[in-house]
N, C-alpha and C positions, 0 to 999 in steps of 0.2 A: 780273320783276315779282313783288313777295312782296305775297301777300294776308294781314291781319291773323289771325292764327291763334288768336284768342281764341275757344273752345268757347262754344256757348250754355250758360248755368249749369244749367240743368235742362230737358233732351230731355222731352217728353212721351212718353207710353206709348200707341201706338196698338193699337186693339182689333183682332182678329183678324176682319177682315170674312167675310161667307159664300162669298164667289168663294175667298178663301185657304182657309177651312174645307175648302172642296170639293175643292182642288188638295191639301191635305195628305192629307186620305182617299184620293184617287186613288191618292197616290204612296205609302201605308202610311207616313205619318208618325203618324198618329193611333190612339190605343187607348184604351179606359177605364181611367183610373189610379183606384187605391184611396183615394189621398189628394190633397190640392190645397196648392198654396202657403199659402194662408190658414191650414191646418191647423197648419203649422209655426210660425205667429206666436204660437200658445198656450203659447211657455215661459215658466217662472216665474222663470228667472233665468238669468245668465250671467256666465262669465269670461273675461277677456282671454286673447287668443292670442299668445304671442310667438314669434319664431324664436329658432334657436340663437345668436344673437348678441344676444338678450335685448333684440330691436328688436320693437315693436309692430307688428303685421301687420295691424292694423284690422280681423281678424276676432276675432268672441267666440263661445265654445262655450257651447250653450246647454244648459238642460236643462229637463226637464218632470215633472209629476208621476208617481208611480208607475203610476196608471191609465193616463194618456196614453201614456206613454213605451212601455207594452207593445204599445198600437195601433199608434203611430207606427214602432215598429221593424219591425213584422208587415209592416206597408204599403211601408215605404221596402225590406225584402228582396224583397218582390214586385216591386216596380218595377226592381230590379236584376236579376231574371231575365229580365224583359220586355227591357229595354234592352239585354241581353247574350246573350241566349239565345231559348227558344222561350216563355218565360213557365212553363216545367215549376217547380211549387211543391215537387218533392222535394227541391230545391236549397236551399229557404228554410231547413231544421233545418242547413244546414252553414255558415251566415252569420251574422255578428254585426255589428251597427250600432255601430262603435268610436266615432264621432264626429258629430255635427251642429253646424257652425259656422255664424254669420252674417254676411255682411260688411256692415259699417255704412256703408263707401264706395262711392259712386259712384251710378248711376242703378237700376241693377236691382236691389240689395239680396238677392243669390242666397243660398241654404241650399247649402252644401257640406256633401255626405255621405260618410262614410267607411267602405266595406265589407269587412269582412275575412273570408276563409276560415277556418275554426277549425280545419281540417286542416293546413294547411299555412302558417298566417299570411300567404299572401298578400293584398294587398289592394288596392281600385281606390275612384276616387271617381268621384261623380257631382252635378251641381247641379241645384238645384229653384229654378225662376224664375219670375215672372209672365210670363206668354204677351204678348210686345210683337210686332207685327207687324214693326216694324225688324228686329228682332233674327232672327226666323223668316225674313224676307228674305235677310238677310244670311248666316245659317246655309245656305240651298238654295244660293245662289249660292256660296259657298265649296265646298259639297260638289261642284257641276258645273264650276266654272270653275278651281278650284287642282288641285294634284295629291292632295288629302289628301279623302279621306271622311270625311263627319261622321254620327255618330249622334245624333238627337234625338228626342222624342216630343212633341205635344202633346194637350192633351186641356182643353177650355174654356178657363181662364186659367190653365191651369198647362202652363210648359215645361219638359221635362227634356231637361238636354244632357248628353252622355258628358264625361268631362275628357280635356283634351286635354295632353296629358305635355309635356315640355319645360322647358329653364332659361329663366326670366324674363328678358326682354330687359335691362332695367336692371341685374340682377344680373349676367347676362354681360359687357355691356360695362365694368362696373366691377372685377370680379373676375377673370373668366378672358381675355378679348380680348387683355390686353398680354401674357399668357403663351404665345398663340397663336403657332407657326412664321410664317414668312414666307408660304410656300403656303397654310398654313390661313387667314390674314388677307385671301389675295388671293381664296381660295374664296369667304368669307363676304362680302366686297365684293361679287362677282359676284352671290351670293344676294340680299343687298340690294338693288341695282340690281333686278331681278327682282321682287323683292317689293313695290317702289315701283310699279314699273309696274303690276303686277297690281294693286294696290289704288287706282289711278288710273284704269284702264279700266275697273274694276266698281263704282266711286265707294262705295268702304269707308273710312270717315271715323275719324279720332283715332286713328291707329296709332302713338301714341307708345310708348318702349320698354317699358312695362310692360304695354301690351295685345298683346304678342306673345312667342313663345318661340323659342328656338333648341333645335334638335334634332340632338344629333350622331349619328350613326352611324359605326360601325367598317368600313370596306370595306379589307380586304386589309392594305395598309401604310400607309393614312392614313384619316383622319376625314373625313368629309362632312357639312356643316353645311346644314340647313334652316330656312327662317324661316316659322313658322306664325301666322297670327292667331288670337287667343284671346276677343278682345271684338268684338261685332256690332251693338252698340247704335247707332252712329252710321253705320248704313247708308242712304244717299241721304237724309240731313236737312239737314246745312249748305250753306248757300249760298256761303261761301268756298272757292275751288277747290282752294287750297292744303291745305285740310284732310284732302283725300284724297290727299296726297302726303308719306308718312312721311318724305322728307328735308327738311322744311320743320320739324320740331318740332325745337327745341333740345334735348330729350332724345335725340333720334338724331345731334346733330351728329357724335359720335365716329365713328360708322358713316360717314356722308358723308365725312369727313374722310380715312376709310380708303380710301373709293371715289376720292377724287381722289388719293391718295398711290401706288395700284396701277394705275389705268388712264387712259390717254389717253382723250380723246371718243369716238374711233373705237371702240373696245372697247364704251365704255358705249353707245353707238347699237347696236353688235351684240347685245348681251344684250338689250337693249328690245326690239329687231327678234325674239330669239328667244322672248322672253316673249309677245309679241304674237300671233306665229305659233302657240305652244303655246294660248293662250286661245281663238284663232281655230277651231282642230282641234277643243278641247271643246265649241264652241258647237255645231260641225257635229255631233259626237257625241250632244250631248245636245238637240238643235234642237227638236224637238216640247215636251219638258218645259221648256225655258228659254223657248220663246214661250208657253207657258201661263202661266208664272210671272209673265214681264212683263207678260201683259195684265192678270193679278191688279193688280200694282204701277199700272200705267196707269189703274185703274176705283178704285183706293185713294187716301186721303189718308197721307203720308207725312213732309209738312213744311208749311210754311207757302208764302204766295204769295211774300213778299219774298224768302226763302230762292232759292225755284225761278229768280225773274227776276235772281237776281244770279248762281247758279250757270250758268245758260243763257247768259247774256252773255259771263261771263268764258271759259266754254269756247270760244265764237263766237271770240273774241279770240285763240285760240290755234289754232285749226281753220280759220278762215273757211268753216267748212259752215253753212249759213243753216238748216239743218235744224235746229240745236239752238236757235237764235231762234224757230223754229216749235213748239218742245216745248211743252205745256200744263201739264206737271207734272213732279214727278220720275220716275214710271215711264216718260215719254217722252224725257227726257233719258237715262237709262240705256240705254232701246233704242236710241238714236242712237248712243251712245256703243260700245255691242256691235257696231251695224251698220257704223260708222265702221272699226272694228278688221278687220272680217270682210271688209270690200269692200277693205281693203287687201291683206288675205292674200289673196283670191283673183285680183285681179289682178297681185299681185307686185310690189305698190307697196312700195319701200323705206324711203319717207320716213319721218321719224321721226313718230311719233303724238304730237299736242301739242308 
């Protein structure tokens, strides 16, 4: 049974509550920043940014007055040193802010900062965004429950995110997937099954192909592909259950076709079980930290009552676990989802989750 996958046109931005602020401080996710998101909105003008094929990227390159630019550049370089090292300002003289881009598409409207080392021309990106509780919970859950560590900082209403490198999923599917070898396609299909399962378990929504990246890594005589989420705006918000299952988005249908071509149902179930086991092990490793984060979510507002009722009802239909129907909010729904996985892992139950 497929849910209607129409995403809410505008997800509200939820403030960072005191309990979440306390959590972030405890786990070194906060630091006093020299510049805020709103400061970057003072740009005087902008020009459109096009890709190598002259296609509009929906980003614009912004520029500031001479006096503002000098102060903004200095503060952005300080943020970079804090994000990537110990904040030693001796590095600042070696850095240059090559570009400040502003995204006009989507809910978060982030700024993308390009920092270059003037000695060797190596460069890196980071993002400045409005601090939205949904996104922060999503980043923390990704850090603990996925194979990938995430680096970010929060101060008042500003969120700093490290750039996640990789090939955008939509670009990879269109231009690179057709040229992959049979064994590479099989490995990509396996990763998509596991990625789909992980998103569903931790209720990360809207993983359309442009909201994740494909990361190829060369390993001896072959290439290993990983799939990483890059947008955490839709953490525990939507009521439609299939929004949390990437397989149901039309943008991912080529990936789904690949899975059906390469695997029988038994293999798909095997990879799902592998991913649930890995997630369960990570939950045990981060137990106290995850428990504290989930408690923050339970005491927070992350969605609407209508979405919460719809989601817990849908998940109950899949699991027949009455605990979902007793959930009072999104935090409790997620807690019960993670508990369901952990119980099955600890009892060595190989039944398929959902």
